[in-house]
LUMGU-986848 format. One record per residue (C-alpha): x, y, z; residue number from 1; residue in one letter. Coordinates in Angstrom, 1 decimal. Layout:
<sites>
<site xx="X" yy="Y" zz="Z" seq="NUM" type="a"/>
...
</sites>
This chain:
<sites>
<site xx="0.5" yy="-20.8" zz="-38.0" seq="1" type="m"/>
<site xx="-2.0" yy="-20.1" zz="-35.2" seq="2" type="k"/>
<site xx="-2.2" yy="-16.9" zz="-33.2" seq="3" type="a"/>
<site xx="-4.4" yy="-16.2" zz="-30.1" seq="4" type="v"/>
<site xx="-5.3" yy="-12.6" zz="-29.2" seq="5" type="r"/>
<site xx="-6.8" yy="-12.0" zz="-25.8" seq="6" type="t"/>
<site xx="-8.9" yy="-9.0" zz="-24.7" seq="7" type="d"/>
<site xx="-10.8" yy="-8.7" zz="-28.0" seq="8" type="r"/>
<site xx="-13.0" yy="-6.0" zz="-26.4" seq="9" type="e"/>
<site xx="-10.0" yy="-3.7" zz="-27.4" seq="10" type="l"/>
<site xx="-10.8" yy="-3.7" zz="-31.1" seq="11" type="e"/>
<site xx="-7.7" yy="-4.0" zz="-33.3" seq="12" type="c"/>
<site xx="-9.1" yy="-4.6" zz="-36.8" seq="13" type="p"/>
<site xx="-5.8" yy="-3.8" zz="-38.5" seq="14" type="d"/>
<site xx="-3.8" yy="-6.2" zz="-36.4" seq="15" type="i"/>
<site xx="-6.4" yy="-9.0" zz="-36.9" seq="16" type="d"/>
<site xx="-6.5" yy="-8.3" zz="-40.7" seq="17" type="a"/>
<site xx="-2.8" yy="-8.2" zz="-41.0" seq="18" type="g"/>
<site xx="-2.3" yy="-11.5" zz="-39.3" seq="19" type="l"/>
<site xx="-5.0" yy="-13.2" zz="-41.4" seq="20" type="r"/>
<site xx="-3.5" yy="-11.7" zz="-44.6" seq="21" type="a"/>
<site xx="-0.3" yy="-13.6" zz="-43.7" seq="22" type="r"/>
<site xx="-2.4" yy="-16.8" zz="-43.6" seq="23" type="g"/>
<site xx="-2.4" yy="-17.0" zz="-39.8" seq="24" type="v"/>
<site xx="-5.3" yy="-18.7" zz="-38.1" seq="25" type="e"/>
<site xx="-6.4" yy="-16.1" zz="-35.6" seq="26" type="l"/>
<site xx="-8.5" yy="-16.9" zz="-32.5" seq="27" type="v"/>
<site xx="-9.7" yy="-13.9" zz="-30.4" seq="28" type="t"/>
<site xx="-10.7" yy="-14.3" zz="-26.7" seq="29" type="l"/>
<site xx="-12.6" yy="-12.1" zz="-24.3" seq="30" type="p"/>
<site xx="-11.3" yy="-10.1" zz="-21.4" seq="31" type="d"/>
<site xx="-11.5" yy="-12.1" zz="-18.2" seq="32" type="g"/>
<site xx="-11.3" yy="-15.5" zz="-19.8" seq="33" type="i"/>
<site xx="-10.7" yy="-18.2" zz="-17.2" seq="34" type="p"/>
<site xx="-7.2" yy="-19.6" zz="-17.2" seq="35" type="e"/>
<site xx="-8.4" yy="-23.1" zz="-18.1" seq="36" type="a"/>
<site xx="-10.1" yy="-21.8" zz="-21.2" seq="37" type="e"/>
<site xx="-7.1" yy="-19.8" zz="-22.2" seq="38" type="l"/>
<site xx="-4.9" yy="-22.9" zz="-21.8" seq="39" type="i"/>
<site xx="-7.3" yy="-24.9" zz="-24.0" seq="40" type="e"/>
<site xx="-7.1" yy="-22.2" zz="-26.8" seq="41" type="a"/>
<site xx="-3.3" yy="-21.8" zz="-26.7" seq="42" type="i"/>
<site xx="-2.2" yy="-25.4" zz="-26.6" seq="43" type="v"/>
<site xx="-1.5" yy="-25.5" zz="-30.3" seq="44" type="d"/>
<site xx="-0.7" yy="-21.7" zz="-30.8" seq="45" type="a"/>
<site xx="2.5" yy="-20.4" zz="-32.3" seq="46" type="d"/>
<site xx="1.9" yy="-16.8" zz="-31.2" seq="47" type="l"/>
<site xx="0.1" yy="-15.1" zz="-28.2" seq="48" type="l"/>
<site xx="-1.0" yy="-11.5" zz="-28.3" seq="49" type="l"/>
<site xx="-2.3" yy="-10.0" zz="-25.0" seq="50" type="m"/>
<site xx="-3.2" yy="-6.7" zz="-23.5" seq="51" type="c"/>
<site xx="-4.7" yy="-7.2" zz="-20.0" seq="52" type="y"/>
<site xx="-5.3" yy="-11.0" zz="-19.5" seq="53" type="t"/>
<site xx="-2.8" yy="-12.6" zz="-17.1" seq="54" type="p"/>
<site xx="-0.3" yy="-14.9" zz="-18.8" seq="55" type="i"/>
<site xx="0.8" yy="-17.2" zz="-16.0" seq="56" type="t"/>
<site xx="3.5" yy="-19.8" zz="-15.9" seq="57" type="a"/>
<site xx="0.7" yy="-22.5" zz="-16.3" seq="58" type="r"/>
<site xx="-0.5" yy="-20.8" zz="-19.5" seq="59" type="v"/>
<site xx="3.1" yy="-20.7" zz="-20.9" seq="60" type="i"/>
<site xx="3.8" yy="-24.3" zz="-19.9" seq="61" type="a"/>
<site xx="0.7" yy="-25.4" zz="-21.7" seq="62" type="a"/>
<site xx="1.8" yy="-24.1" zz="-25.1" seq="63" type="a"/>
<site xx="4.6" yy="-26.3" zz="-26.5" seq="64" type="p"/>
<site xx="4.6" yy="-24.6" zz="-29.9" seq="65" type="k"/>
<site xx="4.6" yy="-21.0" zz="-28.6" seq="66" type="l"/>
<site xx="7.2" yy="-18.9" zz="-30.4" seq="67" type="k"/>
<site xx="6.5" yy="-15.5" zz="-28.8" seq="68" type="g"/>
<site xx="4.3" yy="-13.3" zz="-26.6" seq="69" type="i"/>
<site xx="3.4" yy="-9.9" zz="-27.8" seq="70" type="v"/>
<site xx="1.9" yy="-7.3" zz="-25.5" seq="71" type="k"/>
<site xx="0.0" yy="-4.9" zz="-27.8" seq="72" type="y"/>
<site xx="0.6" yy="-2.1" zz="-25.4" seq="73" type="g"/>
<site xx="3.1" yy="-1.1" zz="-22.8" seq="74" type="v"/>
<site xx="2.7" yy="-2.7" zz="-19.4" seq="75" type="g"/>
<site xx="4.0" yy="-6.2" zz="-18.9" seq="76" type="i"/>
<site xx="3.1" yy="-6.8" zz="-15.3" seq="77" type="d"/>
<site xx="0.5" yy="-9.5" zz="-16.2" seq="78" type="a"/>
<site xx="3.1" yy="-11.7" zz="-17.9" seq="79" type="i"/>
<site xx="5.2" yy="-14.3" zz="-16.1" seq="80" type="d"/>
<site xx="8.4" yy="-13.2" zz="-17.8" seq="81" type="i"/>
<site xx="10.7" yy="-15.5" zz="-15.9" seq="82" type="p"/>
<site xx="8.6" yy="-18.5" zz="-17.0" seq="83" type="a"/>
<site xx="8.8" yy="-17.3" zz="-20.6" seq="84" type="a"/>
<site xx="12.6" yy="-16.8" zz="-20.4" seq="85" type="i"/>
<site xx="13.0" yy="-20.3" zz="-19.0" seq="86" type="a"/>
<site xx="11.3" yy="-21.6" zz="-22.1" seq="87" type="r"/>
<site xx="13.2" yy="-19.4" zz="-24.5" seq="88" type="g"/>
<site xx="10.0" yy="-17.7" zz="-25.5" seq="89" type="i"/>
<site xx="10.6" yy="-14.0" zz="-26.3" seq="90" type="p"/>
<site xx="8.3" yy="-11.4" zz="-24.8" seq="91" type="v"/>
<site xx="7.9" yy="-8.0" zz="-26.4" seq="92" type="v"/>
<site xx="5.8" yy="-4.9" zz="-25.9" seq="93" type="n"/>
<site xx="5.1" yy="-1.8" zz="-27.9" seq="94" type="v"/>
<site xx="6.4" yy="1.0" zz="-25.7" seq="95" type="p"/>
<site xx="6.4" yy="4.1" zz="-27.9" seq="96" type="e"/>
<site xx="3.1" yy="4.2" zz="-29.7" seq="97" type="y"/>
<site xx="1.1" yy="6.5" zz="-27.3" seq="98" type="a"/>
<site xx="3.6" yy="8.6" zz="-25.3" seq="99" type="e"/>
<site xx="2.4" yy="11.9" zz="-26.5" seq="100" type="e"/>
<site xx="-1.2" yy="10.7" zz="-26.7" seq="101" type="t"/>
<site xx="-1.3" yy="9.7" zz="-23.0" seq="102" type="v"/>
<site xx="0.3" yy="12.9" zz="-22.0" seq="103" type="a"/>
<site xx="-2.4" yy="14.8" zz="-23.9" seq="104" type="e"/>
<site xx="-5.0" yy="12.7" zz="-22.0" seq="105" type="g"/>
<site xx="-3.4" yy="13.5" zz="-18.6" seq="106" type="a"/>
<site xx="-3.4" yy="17.2" zz="-19.6" seq="107" type="f"/>
<site xx="-7.1" yy="17.0" zz="-20.7" seq="108" type="a"/>
<site xx="-8.1" yy="15.5" zz="-17.3" seq="109" type="l"/>
<site xx="-6.2" yy="18.2" zz="-15.5" seq="110" type="m"/>
<site xx="-7.6" yy="21.1" zz="-17.4" seq="111" type="i"/>
<site xx="-11.1" yy="19.7" zz="-17.3" seq="112" type="a"/>
<site xx="-11.0" yy="19.6" zz="-13.5" seq="113" type="l"/>
<site xx="-9.3" yy="23.0" zz="-13.3" seq="114" type="a"/>
<site xx="-12.1" yy="24.6" zz="-15.3" seq="115" type="k"/>
<site xx="-14.9" yy="22.6" zz="-13.5" seq="116" type="r"/>
<site xx="-16.0" yy="21.1" zz="-16.8" seq="117" type="m"/>
<site xx="-17.6" yy="17.9" zz="-15.3" seq="118" type="p"/>
<site xx="-19.6" yy="19.9" zz="-12.8" seq="119" type="a"/>
<site xx="-20.8" yy="22.5" zz="-15.2" seq="120" type="i"/>
<site xx="-21.4" yy="20.0" zz="-18.0" seq="121" type="g"/>
<site xx="-23.7" yy="18.0" zz="-15.7" seq="122" type="r"/>
<site xx="-25.6" yy="21.1" zz="-14.5" seq="123" type="a"/>
<site xx="-26.2" yy="22.6" zz="-17.9" seq="124" type="m"/>
<site xx="-28.8" yy="20.0" zz="-19.2" seq="125" type="p"/>
<site xx="-30.7" yy="20.3" zz="-15.9" seq="126" type="a"/>
<site xx="-30.6" yy="24.1" zz="-15.5" seq="127" type="e"/>
<site xx="-30.2" yy="25.3" zz="-19.1" seq="128" type="g"/>
<site xx="-27.7" yy="28.0" zz="-18.1" seq="129" type="w"/>
<site xx="-25.0" yy="28.6" zz="-15.4" seq="130" type="i"/>
<site xx="-24.4" yy="32.0" zz="-13.9" seq="131" type="w"/>
<site xx="-20.9" yy="32.8" zz="-12.5" seq="132" type="p"/>
<site xx="-21.6" yy="31.8" zz="-8.9" seq="133" type="e"/>
<site xx="-18.8" yy="30.9" zz="-6.5" seq="134" type="q"/>
<site xx="-19.5" yy="27.2" zz="-6.7" seq="135" type="r"/>
<site xx="-18.6" yy="27.1" zz="-10.4" seq="136" type="w"/>
<site xx="-15.3" yy="29.0" zz="-9.9" seq="137" type="l"/>
<site xx="-12.5" yy="27.5" zz="-11.9" seq="138" type="g"/>
<site xx="-8.7" yy="27.8" zz="-11.7" seq="139" type="r"/>
<site xx="-5.9" yy="28.8" zz="-14.0" seq="140" type="d"/>
<site xx="-3.0" yy="26.5" zz="-14.9" seq="141" type="i"/>
<site xx="-0.9" yy="29.5" zz="-15.9" seq="142" type="s"/>
<site xx="1.1" yy="30.5" zz="-12.8" seq="143" type="g"/>
<site xx="0.2" yy="27.3" zz="-10.9" seq="144" type="a"/>
<site xx="2.6" yy="24.6" zz="-9.9" seq="145" type="t"/>
<site xx="2.4" yy="21.1" zz="-11.4" seq="146" type="l"/>
<site xx="4.3" yy="18.2" zz="-9.8" seq="147" type="g"/>
<site xx="5.2" yy="15.2" zz="-11.9" seq="148" type="l"/>
<site xx="5.7" yy="11.9" zz="-10.1" seq="149" type="v"/>
<site xx="7.9" yy="10.2" zz="-12.7" seq="150" type="g"/>
<site xx="9.6" yy="12.1" zz="-15.5" seq="151" type="a"/>
<site xx="10.1" yy="9.7" zz="-18.4" seq="152" type="g"/>
<site xx="8.9" yy="10.5" zz="-21.9" seq="153" type="k"/>
<site xx="5.2" yy="10.9" zz="-21.0" seq="154" type="i"/>
<site xx="6.0" yy="13.0" zz="-18.0" seq="155" type="g"/>
<site xx="8.3" yy="15.3" zz="-20.0" seq="156" type="r"/>
<site xx="5.6" yy="15.7" zz="-22.7" seq="157" type="s"/>
<site xx="3.2" yy="16.7" zz="-19.9" seq="158" type="m"/>
<site xx="5.9" yy="19.2" zz="-18.6" seq="159" type="a"/>
<site xx="6.2" yy="20.8" zz="-22.1" seq="160" type="r"/>
<site xx="2.4" yy="21.2" zz="-22.4" seq="161" type="m"/>
<site xx="2.1" yy="22.8" zz="-18.9" seq="162" type="a"/>
<site xx="5.3" yy="24.8" zz="-18.9" seq="163" type="g"/>
<site xx="5.9" yy="26.0" zz="-22.4" seq="164" type="q"/>
<site xx="2.2" yy="25.9" zz="-23.3" seq="165" type="g"/>
<site xx="0.5" yy="27.3" zz="-20.2" seq="166" type="f"/>
<site xx="3.4" yy="28.9" zz="-18.3" seq="167" type="r"/>
<site xx="3.0" yy="26.7" zz="-15.2" seq="168" type="a"/>
<site xx="5.9" yy="26.0" zz="-12.9" seq="169" type="r"/>
<site xx="6.8" yy="22.3" zz="-13.2" seq="170" type="v"/>
<site xx="8.4" yy="20.2" zz="-10.5" seq="171" type="l"/>
<site xx="9.5" yy="16.6" zz="-10.9" seq="172" type="g"/>
<site xx="10.2" yy="13.7" zz="-8.6" seq="173" type="y"/>
<site xx="12.1" yy="10.9" zz="-10.3" seq="174" type="d"/>
<site xx="15.1" yy="9.3" zz="-8.5" seq="175" type="p"/>
<site xx="16.1" yy="7.7" zz="-11.9" seq="176" type="h"/>
<site xx="16.5" yy="11.0" zz="-13.9" seq="177" type="v"/>
<site xx="19.3" yy="13.5" zz="-13.1" seq="178" type="d"/>
<site xx="18.7" yy="17.2" zz="-12.6" seq="179" type="g"/>
<site xx="20.3" yy="18.3" zz="-15.8" seq="180" type="a"/>
<site xx="18.0" yy="16.1" zz="-17.9" seq="181" type="t"/>
<site xx="15.0" yy="17.4" zz="-16.1" seq="182" type="l"/>
<site xx="16.1" yy="21.0" zz="-16.4" seq="183" type="a"/>
<site xx="16.5" yy="20.6" zz="-20.1" seq="184" type="a"/>
<site xx="12.8" yy="19.5" zz="-20.2" seq="185" type="a"/>
<site xx="11.8" yy="22.5" zz="-18.1" seq="186" type="g"/>
<site xx="11.4" yy="20.6" zz="-14.9" seq="187" type="i"/>
<site xx="12.8" yy="21.5" zz="-11.5" seq="188" type="e"/>
<site xx="14.1" yy="18.3" zz="-9.8" seq="189" type="k"/>
<site xx="12.8" yy="17.7" zz="-6.3" seq="190" type="v"/>
<site xx="14.5" yy="14.9" zz="-4.3" seq="191" type="d"/>
<site xx="11.8" yy="14.4" zz="-1.7" seq="192" type="d"/>
<site xx="8.3" yy="13.4" zz="-2.9" seq="193" type="l"/>
<site xx="6.4" yy="14.8" zz="0.1" seq="194" type="r"/>
<site xx="8.2" yy="18.1" zz="-0.1" seq="195" type="t"/>
<site xx="7.1" yy="18.4" zz="-3.7" seq="196" type="m"/>
<site xx="3.5" yy="17.4" zz="-3.0" seq="197" type="l"/>
<site xx="3.2" yy="20.2" zz="-0.5" seq="198" type="r"/>
<site xx="4.1" yy="22.8" zz="-3.1" seq="199" type="a"/>
<site xx="1.7" yy="21.5" zz="-5.9" seq="200" type="c"/>
<site xx="-1.6" yy="22.8" zz="-7.2" seq="201" type="d"/>
<site xx="-1.7" yy="19.9" zz="-9.6" seq="202" type="f"/>
<site xx="0.0" yy="16.4" zz="-9.4" seq="203" type="v"/>
<site xx="0.2" yy="14.0" zz="-12.3" seq="204" type="s"/>
<site xx="1.6" yy="10.4" zz="-12.0" seq="205" type="l"/>
<site xx="3.8" yy="9.0" zz="-14.8" seq="206" type="h"/>
<site xx="6.0" yy="6.3" zz="-13.2" seq="207" type="c"/>
<site xx="6.2" yy="2.5" zz="-13.7" seq="208" type="v"/>
<site xx="4.7" yy="0.1" zz="-11.3" seq="209" type="l"/>
<site xx="7.1" yy="-2.1" zz="-9.3" seq="210" type="n"/>
<site xx="7.7" yy="-3.1" zz="-5.7" seq="211" type="a"/>
<site xx="9.2" yy="0.3" zz="-4.9" seq="212" type="a"/>
<site xx="6.3" yy="2.4" zz="-6.4" seq="213" type="t"/>
<site xx="3.3" yy="0.3" zz="-5.5" seq="214" type="r"/>
<site xx="1.2" yy="2.4" zz="-3.1" seq="215" type="g"/>
<site xx="3.6" yy="5.3" zz="-3.6" seq="216" type="l"/>
<site xx="0.8" yy="7.8" zz="-3.0" seq="217" type="i"/>
<site xx="-0.7" yy="6.7" zz="0.3" seq="218" type="g"/>
<site xx="-2.5" yy="8.4" zz="3.1" seq="219" type="q"/>
<site xx="0.6" yy="10.3" zz="4.2" seq="220" type="t"/>
<site xx="1.3" yy="11.6" zz="0.7" seq="221" type="e"/>
<site xx="-2.4" yy="12.5" zz="0.2" seq="222" type="l"/>
<site xx="-2.3" yy="14.5" zz="3.4" seq="223" type="d"/>
<site xx="0.6" yy="16.5" zz="2.1" seq="224" type="c"/>
<site xx="-1.5" yy="17.8" zz="-0.8" seq="225" type="l"/>
<site xx="-3.4" yy="21.1" zz="-0.5" seq="226" type="k"/>
<site xx="-7.2" yy="20.8" zz="-0.1" seq="227" type="p"/>
<site xx="-7.5" yy="22.5" zz="-3.5" seq="228" type="s"/>
<site xx="-4.9" yy="20.2" zz="-5.3" seq="229" type="a"/>
<site xx="-5.9" yy="18.2" zz="-8.3" seq="230" type="v"/>
<site xx="-4.5" yy="14.6" zz="-8.6" seq="231" type="l"/>
<site xx="-4.3" yy="12.9" zz="-12.0" seq="232" type="v"/>
<site xx="-3.2" yy="9.3" zz="-12.7" seq="233" type="n"/>
<site xx="-2.9" yy="7.9" zz="-16.2" seq="234" type="v"/>
<site xx="0.0" yy="5.5" zz="-15.4" seq="235" type="s"/>
<site xx="-0.9" yy="2.5" zz="-13.1" seq="236" type="r"/>
<site xx="-3.8" yy="2.3" zz="-10.7" seq="237" type="g"/>
<site xx="-1.8" yy="0.6" zz="-7.9" seq="238" type="a"/>
<site xx="0.6" yy="3.6" zz="-7.6" seq="239" type="l"/>
<site xx="-2.1" yy="5.0" zz="-5.4" seq="240" type="i"/>
<site xx="-3.6" yy="3.6" zz="-2.2" seq="241" type="d"/>
<site xx="-7.1" yy="3.6" zz="-3.5" seq="242" type="e"/>
<site xx="-8.8" yy="3.2" zz="-0.2" seq="243" type="a"/>
<site xx="-7.0" yy="6.2" zz="1.2" seq="244" type="a"/>
<site xx="-7.9" yy="8.1" zz="-2.0" seq="245" type="l"/>
<site xx="-11.6" yy="7.4" zz="-1.6" seq="246" type="v"/>
<site xx="-11.4" yy="8.5" zz="2.0" seq="247" type="e"/>
<site xx="-9.6" yy="11.8" zz="1.1" seq="248" type="a"/>
<site xx="-12.1" yy="12.6" zz="-1.7" seq="249" type="v"/>
<site xx="-15.2" yy="11.8" zz="0.4" seq="250" type="l"/>
<site xx="-13.8" yy="13.9" zz="3.2" seq="251" type="a"/>
<site xx="-13.3" yy="16.9" zz="0.9" seq="252" type="g"/>
<site xx="-9.5" yy="16.9" zz="1.3" seq="253" type="r"/>
<site xx="-8.8" yy="17.2" zz="-2.5" seq="254" type="l"/>
<site xx="-9.8" yy="19.7" zz="-5.1" seq="255" type="g"/>
<site xx="-10.3" yy="17.1" zz="-7.8" seq="256" type="g"/>
<site xx="-9.2" yy="13.7" zz="-9.1" seq="257" type="v"/>
<site xx="-8.8" yy="12.4" zz="-12.6" seq="258" type="g"/>
<site xx="-8.2" yy="8.7" zz="-13.1" seq="259" type="l"/>
<site xx="-7.7" yy="6.6" zz="-16.2" seq="260" type="d"/>
<site xx="-6.2" yy="3.6" zz="-14.5" seq="261" type="v"/>
<site xx="-7.2" yy="1.4" zz="-11.6" seq="262" type="y"/>
<site xx="-5.7" yy="-1.5" zz="-9.6" seq="263" type="s"/>
<site xx="-8.7" yy="-3.6" zz="-10.6" seq="264" type="q"/>
<site xx="-10.0" yy="-3.2" zz="-14.1" seq="265" type="e"/>
<site xx="-12.7" yy="-2.9" zz="-15.4" seq="266" type="p"/>
<site xx="-14.2" yy="-0.4" zz="-13.0" seq="267" type="l"/>
<site xx="-17.7" yy="-1.0" zz="-11.8" seq="268" type="a"/>
<site xx="-20.5" yy="1.2" zz="-10.4" seq="269" type="r"/>
<site xx="-20.8" yy="-1.1" zz="-7.4" seq="270" type="s"/>
<site xx="-18.6" yy="-3.6" zz="-5.7" seq="271" type="g"/>
<site xx="-15.3" yy="-1.9" zz="-6.7" seq="272" type="h"/>
<site xx="-13.0" yy="-0.1" zz="-4.2" seq="273" type="p"/>
<site xx="-13.5" yy="3.1" zz="-6.2" seq="274" type="l"/>
<site xx="-17.2" yy="2.7" zz="-6.8" seq="275" type="s"/>
<site xx="-18.0" yy="5.5" zz="-4.2" seq="276" type="p"/>
<site xx="-16.4" yy="8.0" zz="-6.6" seq="277" type="l"/>
<site xx="-18.9" yy="7.5" zz="-9.3" seq="278" type="f"/>
<site xx="-21.1" yy="10.6" zz="-10.0" seq="279" type="g"/>
<site xx="-19.0" yy="13.1" zz="-8.2" seq="280" type="r"/>
<site xx="-18.5" yy="16.5" zz="-9.7" seq="281" type="e"/>
<site xx="-14.9" yy="16.7" zz="-8.5" seq="282" type="d"/>
<site xx="-13.9" yy="13.3" zz="-10.0" seq="283" type="v"/>
<site xx="-13.4" yy="12.1" zz="-13.6" seq="284" type="i"/>
<site xx="-13.3" yy="8.4" zz="-14.0" seq="285" type="l"/>
<site xx="-12.0" yy="7.6" zz="-17.5" seq="286" type="f"/>
<site xx="-12.1" yy="4.0" zz="-18.7" seq="287" type="p"/>
<site xx="-8.3" yy="3.5" zz="-19.4" seq="288" type="h"/>
<site xx="-8.7" yy="5.1" zz="-22.9" seq="289" type="l"/>
<site xx="-6.3" yy="8.0" zz="-22.9" seq="290" type="t"/>
<site xx="-4.2" yy="6.0" zz="-25.3" seq="291" type="f"/>
<site xx="-7.2" yy="5.4" zz="-27.7" seq="292" type="f"/>
<site xx="-6.8" yy="7.7" zz="-30.6" seq="293" type="t"/>
<site xx="-6.8" yy="7.0" zz="-34.4" seq="294" type="a"/>
<site xx="-3.1" yy="8.0" zz="-34.7" seq="295" type="e"/>
<site xx="-2.0" yy="6.0" zz="-31.7" seq="296" type="a"/>
<site xx="-3.9" yy="2.9" zz="-32.7" seq="297" type="m"/>
<site xx="-2.3" yy="3.1" zz="-36.2" seq="298" type="r"/>
<site xx="1.1" yy="3.2" zz="-34.6" seq="299" type="r"/>
<site xx="0.2" yy="0.3" zz="-32.3" seq="300" type="l"/>
<site xx="-1.1" yy="-1.8" zz="-35.1" seq="301" type="s"/>
<site xx="2.0" yy="-1.2" zz="-37.3" seq="302" type="d"/>
<site xx="4.5" yy="-2.0" zz="-34.5" seq="303" type="d"/>
<site xx="2.5" yy="-5.0" zz="-33.2" seq="304" type="t"/>
<site xx="2.4" yy="-6.6" zz="-36.6" seq="305" type="l"/>
<site xx="6.1" yy="-5.9" zz="-37.2" seq="306" type="a"/>
<site xx="6.9" yy="-7.8" zz="-33.9" seq="307" type="r"/>
<site xx="4.5" yy="-10.6" zz="-34.8" seq="308" type="c"/>
<site xx="6.0" yy="-11.1" zz="-38.2" seq="309" type="f"/>
<site xx="9.5" yy="-11.2" zz="-36.7" seq="310" type="e"/>
<site xx="8.4" yy="-14.0" zz="-34.4" seq="311" type="i"/>
<site xx="6.5" yy="-16.0" zz="-37.0" seq="312" type="l"/>
<site xx="9.4" yy="-15.6" zz="-39.5" seq="313" type="d"/>
<site xx="11.9" yy="-16.9" zz="-36.9" seq="314" type="g"/>
<site xx="13.8" yy="-13.6" zz="-36.8" seq="315" type="r"/>
<site xx="15.0" yy="-12.0" zz="-33.5" seq="316" type="p"/>
<site xx="12.2" yy="-9.9" zz="-32.2" seq="317" type="v"/>
<site xx="13.1" yy="-6.2" zz="-31.7" seq="318" type="q"/>
<site xx="12.9" yy="-5.1" zz="-28.0" seq="319" type="i"/>
<site xx="12.6" yy="-1.3" zz="-27.8" seq="320" type="r"/>
<site xx="11.6" yy="-1.1" zz="-24.2" seq="321" type="s"/>
<site xx="14.3" yy="-0.4" zz="-21.6" seq="322" type="h"/>
<site xx="12.4" yy="-2.3" zz="-18.9" seq="323" type="d"/>
<site xx="15.0" yy="-4.5" zz="-17.2" seq="324" type="p"/>
<site xx="12.6" yy="-7.5" zz="-17.2" seq="325" type="r"/>
<site xx="12.6" yy="-7.5" zz="-21.0" seq="326" type="l"/>
<site xx="16.3" yy="-6.6" zz="-21.3" seq="327" type="r"/>
<site xx="17.0" yy="-9.8" zz="-19.2" seq="328" type="a"/>
<site xx="16.1" yy="-11.9" zz="-22.3" seq="329" type="q"/>
<site xx="18.9" yy="-13.6" zz="-24.1" seq="330" type="t"/>
<site xx="17.3" yy="-15.8" zz="-26.7" seq="331" type="r"/>
<site xx="15.5" yy="-14.9" zz="-30.0" seq="332" type="n"/>
<site xx="15.7" yy="-11.1" zz="-29.2" seq="333" type="v"/>
<site xx="17.6" yy="-8.1" zz="-30.5" seq="334" type="a"/>
<site xx="17.7" yy="-4.8" zz="-28.6" seq="335" type="f"/>
<site xx="17.0" yy="-1.6" zz="-30.4" seq="336" type="a"/>
</sites>
């Protein structure tokens, strides 16, 4: 058996060791590998593990022995799932390993911006001490209003931290979750996104990326926010019109921005749409690592290996995600 794992910059020693212990020949490939080189590596592979690298129809067609595609992570936008379904190749992700972890990351970004930690942290080495001047004035989360755009498991964890933990008022915009479910999670349902944005001191994005949500937060939505509002995104970069976001930040129309995801990754100090935000005291640019904790990576490794072994053993692979793209599969899968 041969397995190919792309995006080796994301170190997964337990996954690699687990496959090799089963006698699998493992080839690891770098992020950004050209499609032609990926095709060359996968032509005789039984298993493909990917995180960020696009898995196109051409890649899938070039692998006659391929028995399954495992996304060691959540998002599946980079995989041509219809092409895999047409070949009867199961596609599976690991949807539950970092829900609480990512919510903690979103909350950390929010509280860091509220307390002016990036600005003060940069000033301390230069000045040695910071006196309580107006420019360093932080804000409380207690008594403030947090708006959630998307209220799935991660969003609800965020609501618990802010509401029960910090006594914030929590609003939620999610057309796919009913009011009673949100109320049970301590979230007040709001049916109109812009109405919610106008009421918020903090906004955190927690929705999936699809045709309906791409660019969901555009110039009009950004204009709805208070000039003091803090915007956090740990979900998908393309949920935000990034050009409009840069314009709003540079014009001083937002109180702070915390980003862990970007429409183009990796981020770069120059030549990237968000490059102008580097070095700003009101912006935190995190390198898509809110998921990256010891506990979450252990869960990711365990679940990824379980899915790999199901595929290699010829057993139906367990699909735990409720994403309709994965639920559309009918061959070699079982739904948990």
